[in-house]
Residue, then its C-alpha position, 0 to 999 in steps of 0.5 A: m919482503l912477502v910472506f909465503q906459507y909452503y907445504a913440502r916433503s923432505i928428501t927422506g919423505k918427511p912432510i913439512k910446512g912453514l912461513l917463508e920470506a920473500s921478494t916473488k914467489d919464484e924467489a921463495l920457491q928457489k929458497l925451498r929449492a937450495q933448502k933440498l926441498f920437494v915444494i907441494s904447494i905455496e901461496q902468499r899470506s897477508k903479513k900482519i902488523n904485530i904490536n904485541l910487546i912480549k916475543k917468542s923466546k928464542v935461544p941466547i947466542k951464548d947457549l948456541a956457542v957453548f951447543c956448537r963447542q960442545l957437539s964439535t969437540m964430542l964429534n971429533a972425538g969420535l962419539p956418534l951423533l945420537n949419543c952427543l945429542d943425547i948427552l947435551k940434551q942432559q947437561t943443557e939449563n936453557k929450558n928453550l934449547k933442551k926442547v929443541i935437542e930433544q925433538v932433533t934428537a928424535a928427528v935424527q933417530e927418525g933417519e932425518s939429517l941434522g940441518n933439516s931437523f934444526r930446520q923445524h925450529k925457528e929459534i934457530p937462527q939461519l946461519m947455523l942452518y946453512m952451516i949444518d948443512a955444508g958441513e954435513l955434505g962435505g963430511v966435515l961437521d966438527e970442523v964447521l961446528a967448531r968454526l960456528a963456534t968461534h963465530l957465535e962467540k965473537e957475535y956475543a962478546v961484541t953484542e954485549k960490549v955494545k949493550s954495556a956501552m947503551d945500558y948506562p946512559i938508558v938507565v941514567l936518562f929514565i932516572a933523570v926522567l923520573a926526577v924531573i917529573t917528582l920534582l914537578t908534580f910534589v916538590v914545586p907545587t908545595f914551594k908554590e904556596i910559600l912563594n905566594d905567603l912571601g908576596v914577591e913577584l916571581p921571574l918569568f922563569t918561576r911563574i912558567l915553572l910553577s905553572f907547568g907543576d900545576w899542570m903536571k900535577n892536575y893532568w898527570h893521567l893526561l901525560v901518561f896516556c899521551c905517552v903510551l899513546i905515541f909508544y904504540g903509535l912508534i911500534i905500529f910505525l917502525q913495523t911498517k917498511d918506510g918505519r923500518k927504514l927511517k929507523d934504520h937510516i937514523m941508526l947509521k946517521a945519528p951522531v956518536f952511535g951512528k958510527l958504532n952502529q955501523k962499525v957493528a954492522v960492517s963487523r957481523f957482515t964480514r964475519t958472517l959472510g966469511t964464515l959461511l964461505k969457509g963453511g962451504v956455503p955458496i956465496l949467492t946463498a951466503l948473501d941470502v943469509v946474511k941479508k937477515i942477520v945484518n938486521n939493517q934495511i939500507i945494509e940489505e938493500e946494498l947487499e942485493l945489489v951485490q947479489v944482482k952484481i954477482e949473479n950477473g958475473d961481476e965482482m963483489a967489490s965492484q959493488l961494494a967500491k959504490s956503498k955509502v956504507f961500507t968503506p973504500m977499504i972493505a972494497h980494497m981489501v974484499a977485492v984483493g980476497e976475490e983476486t987471491g982466491k981467499l975471500d973468506t979469510m980476507l973477510e975474517k980479517i976485516s971482521d977482526f979489525y972492526d971488533s977492535e974499532v967497536n971495543n976502542m969506540v965503546s970505551k972512548i963513548s962510555s968514558l965520555l958519556e959518564p961526566l956528560i950525563v952528570i953534567v946534563l942530569g945537574s944542570i936540569v935538577g939545578t935550574i928547577i931548584l934555582a928557579i924556586i930558590l931565587p925569588m926567596f934569596s930576592v925576599i931576603s935581600s929586600i929585609 
């Protein structure tokens, strides 16, 4: 994807500038025109690799969901939009969201639409922007915001469920590595002196372990330097096109977790697309938004092929049936949705099914990982201790 810097004006004449990702300049122009912007100038910019570990703070999904739910409720009760924004500005605890609401309120007071006011803030996801646009255009902003809040709440629930499953093995793995490094750096060299004093012939494995312990004690700084170098090298590589594609391929094909990641991606795709279509967003525009939200280059390429099919007058299901990511069940249900004119409803049903699958799979993974990690960790530490104690047993048995 290329990066373009643009200068444009909104319908009200307000100047707008920003950055936009697109495959070509024509595609960038089409995206800006779809946002009802009058383009003054647009030029390609070089996309620099960013190796900063600290990313710009974004508004958490949970806070956005609460904001959308509260704004929907107040609008439905008949309160004016500016009054709603003033109330939410006062009671919002998240500092980033509070700042956004303040600036959006000022823009709305100047006559800007709610969608264009939010569009100036990169903390707000594109899904929310297009949904607000559709709600304002159809005069059903409260209904659209309620639908958006439900979507964000489900997204948050699934994300937290997956994170909870991943956190435990990562923490235990970190502790295991720390324990092994501590044993090899501090404990093993101490026992080396004791074993040398005993004058017993050491087994091959014990000699290897002692040599490695000496190396760790004398050259630990070199190990740290290599780890940092590899870490930064991976960050730079994963920000390249080939690196992202390799990472996304591994995420979908990894044992156990590959299936989980695939189900999460499918759930996110169907839920987001269904929410956008139900909100009145055109399908090609909706697919543009969904491509970025799934956060997987392999699936993004699949969705680009779907877009081409739709542009040529074909149905979405025909391309999904050829996909290696989306199952035949998804293609069949999408085909039924297209035939009956209820694609948005069918996509939501698919999403609900995969949400249930994700929950079941996360529960199974968690129950299996705990004993497995304990066994692996115990085996590693036990092997190191056994390699140290075995020579002592030999001495005792010879007495």
